[in-house]
C-alpha positions as a Python dict, from the first residue, in 0.01 Angstrom:
ca = {
    (1, 'M'): (0, 0, 0),
    (2, 'D'): (-182, -333, -17),
    (3, 'K'): (-150, -600, -286),
    (4, 'L'): (-456, -479, -478),
    (5, 'D'): (-317, -126, -502),
    (6, 'T'): (17, -264, -619),
    (7, 'I'): (-150, -469, -893),
    (8, 'T'): (-375, -181, -997),
    (9, 'N'): (-80, 57, -1023),
    (10, 'Y'): (118, -197, -1224),
    (11, 'V'): (-169, -252, -1470),
    (12, 'K'): (-205, 125, -1515),
    (13, 'S'): (168, 180, -1557),
    (14, 'Q'): (196, -90, -1822),
    (15, 'D'): (-129, 14, -1997),
    (16, 'L'): (-233, -351, -1987),
    (17, 'A'): (-603, -275, -2013),
    (18, 'S'): (-567, -119, -2359),
    (19, 'K'): (-321, -388, -2469),
    (20, 'A'): (-579, -651, -2373),
    (21, 'K'): (-834, -469, -2589),
    (22, 'M'): (-596, -472, -2882),
    (23, 'T'): (-591, -851, -2888),
    (24, 'S'): (-968, -896, -2866),
    (25, 'S'): (-1128, -1123, -3122),
    (26, 'H'): (-1266, -838, -3330),
    (27, 'Q'): (-925, -668, -3327),
    (28, 'V'): (-759, -986, -3459),
    (29, 'T'): (-1015, -1001, -3739),
    (30, 'Y'): (-966, -631, -3816),
    (31, 'E'): (-588, -674, -3836),
    (32, 'M'): (-621, -977, -4063),
    (33, 'F'): (-854, -779, -4290),
    (34, 'T'): (-656, -455, -4301),
    (35, 'N'): (-293, -550, -4241),
    (36, 'E'): (-292, -889, -4410),
    (37, 'S'): (-551, -804, -4680),
    (38, 'K'): (-744, -1124, -4613),
    (39, 'S'): (-1099, -1172, -4735),
    (40, 'L'): (-1387, -1254, -4502),
    (41, 'A'): (-1379, -1611, -4636),
    (42, 'Q'): (-1007, -1645, -4558),
    (43, 'I'): (-1049, -1497, -4211),
    (44, 'A'): (-1346, -1721, -4137),
    (45, 'K'): (-1158, -2032, -4247),
    (46, 'E'): (-839, -1949, -4057),
    (47, 'R'): (-1023, -1849, -3739),
    (48, 'D'): (-1290, -2120, -3762),
    (49, 'I'): (-1575, -1869, -3756),
    (50, 'T'): (-1848, -1780, -4005),
    (51, 'E'): (-1816, -1495, -4252),
    (52, 'G'): (-2105, -1331, -4071),
    (53, 'T'): (-1911, -1342, -3745),
    (54, 'A'): (-1604, -1198, -3917),
    (55, 'L'): (-1817, -916, -4058),
    (56, 'G'): (-1963, -860, -3711),
    (57, 'H'): (-1608, -823, -3581),
    (58, 'L'): (-1535, -559, -3844),
    (59, 'Y'): (-1857, -379, -3756),
    (60, 'K'): (-1760, -376, -3388),
    (61, 'A'): (-1414, -245, -3478),
    (62, 'S'): (-1574, 31, -3685),
    (63, 'Q'): (-1791, 128, -3387),
    (64, 'E'): (-1469, 166, -3188),
    (65, 'G'): (-1334, 409, -3447),
    (66, 'F'): (-1139, 178, -3677),
    (67, 'K'): (-1186, 258, -4047),
    (68, 'I'): (-1353, -4, -4265),
    (69, 'D'): (-1412, 44, -4637),
    (70, 'W'): (-1761, -106, -4655),
    (71, 'L'): (-1763, -53, -5031),
    (72, 'E'): (-1537, -357, -5055),
    (73, 'F'): (-1847, -560, -4971),
    (74, 'V'): (-2132, -370, -5134),
    (75, 'T'): (-2175, -116, -5414),
    (76, 'L'): (-2349, 220, -5381),
    (77, 'D'): (-2630, 95, -5608),
    (78, 'E'): (-2676, -208, -5385),
    (79, 'I'): (-2681, 18, -5079),
    (80, 'D'): (-2961, 223, -5236),
    (81, 'T'): (-3157, -92, -5317),
    (82, 'I'): (-3109, -225, -4965),
    (83, 'E'): (-3211, 105, -4806),
    (84, 'K'): (-3531, 116, -5011),
    (85, 'A'): (-3606, -244, -4915),
    (86, 'I'): (-3549, -170, -4546),
    (87, 'K'): (-3788, 127, -4559),
    (88, 'T'): (-4052, -80, -4737),
    (89, 'V'): (-4017, -374, -4499),
    (90, 'R'): (-4031, -150, -4191),
    (91, 'K'): (-4363, -9, -4313),
    (92, 'R'): (-4505, -357, -4369),
    (93, 'I'): (-4420, -532, -4043),
    (94, 'P'): (-4676, -518, -3762),
    (95, 'K'): (-4591, -279, -3478),
    (96, 'D'): (-4565, -566, -3231),
    (97, 'E'): (-4313, -755, -3443),
    (98, 'T'): (-3938, -695, -3420),
    (99, 'F'): (-3761, -587, -3738),
    (100, 'R'): (-3517, -849, -3860),
    (101, 'M'): (-3272, -837, -4148),
    (102, 'K'): (-3419, -1171, -4256),
    (103, 'F'): (-3730, -981, -4368),
    (104, 'V'): (-3519, -764, -4599),
    (105, 'Y'): (-3330, -1068, -4726),
    (106, 'E'): (-3658, -1237, -4815),
    (107, 'F'): (-3807, -916, -4958),
    (108, 'L'): (-3511, -900, -5197),
    (109, 'D'): (-3583, -1260, -5303),
    (110, 'E'): (-3267, -1377, -5127),
    (111, 'K'): (-3056, -1215, -5403),
    (112, 'M'): (-2846, -1003, -5164),
    (113, 'S'): (-2624, -1181, -4916),
    (114, 'Y'): (-2640, -1103, -4547),
    (115, 'V'): (-2285, -970, -4580),
    (116, 'K'): (-2408, -710, -4831),
    (117, 'L'): (-2709, -625, -4613),
    (118, 'R'): (-2498, -573, -4302),
    (119, 'A'): (-2227, -384, -4492),
    (120, 'A'): (-2488, -149, -4638),
    (121, 'V'): (-2626, -71, -4293),
    (122, 'A'): (-2275, -16, -4155),
    (123, 'Y'): (-2185, 208, -4450),
    (124, 'R'): (-2487, 429, -4391),
    (125, 'K'): (-2426, 452, -4016),
    (126, 'E'): (-2074, 576, -4083),
    (127, 'N'): (-2185, 817, -4355),
    (128, 'E'): (-2496, 973, -4204),
}
């Protein structure tokens, strides 16, 4: 057995690949949010990231199967409003233009935060 095989076997035996995943940036954010009950603002401040980045981490964690209660960020009424706005905006943008959440934000007269917009989309993806 050569050195590479020895290392590969060791990594597999210690399950180091999954342990490395567990300490990824989005996992740290998820643990702070769920285990420590910290808000996005607190997480952002402590980790020196934006709230949008922290929310992105939670979204990524949810895509990996971790449960997020998106209703902590947005109400069902707000989700309905956001969904209607998304549908309207999608119909209005030219076919050659890429859809951006900024269009929805502006359509809603900047009254819904990007956190609410992203949480609404995440909520619907999980509850389709």
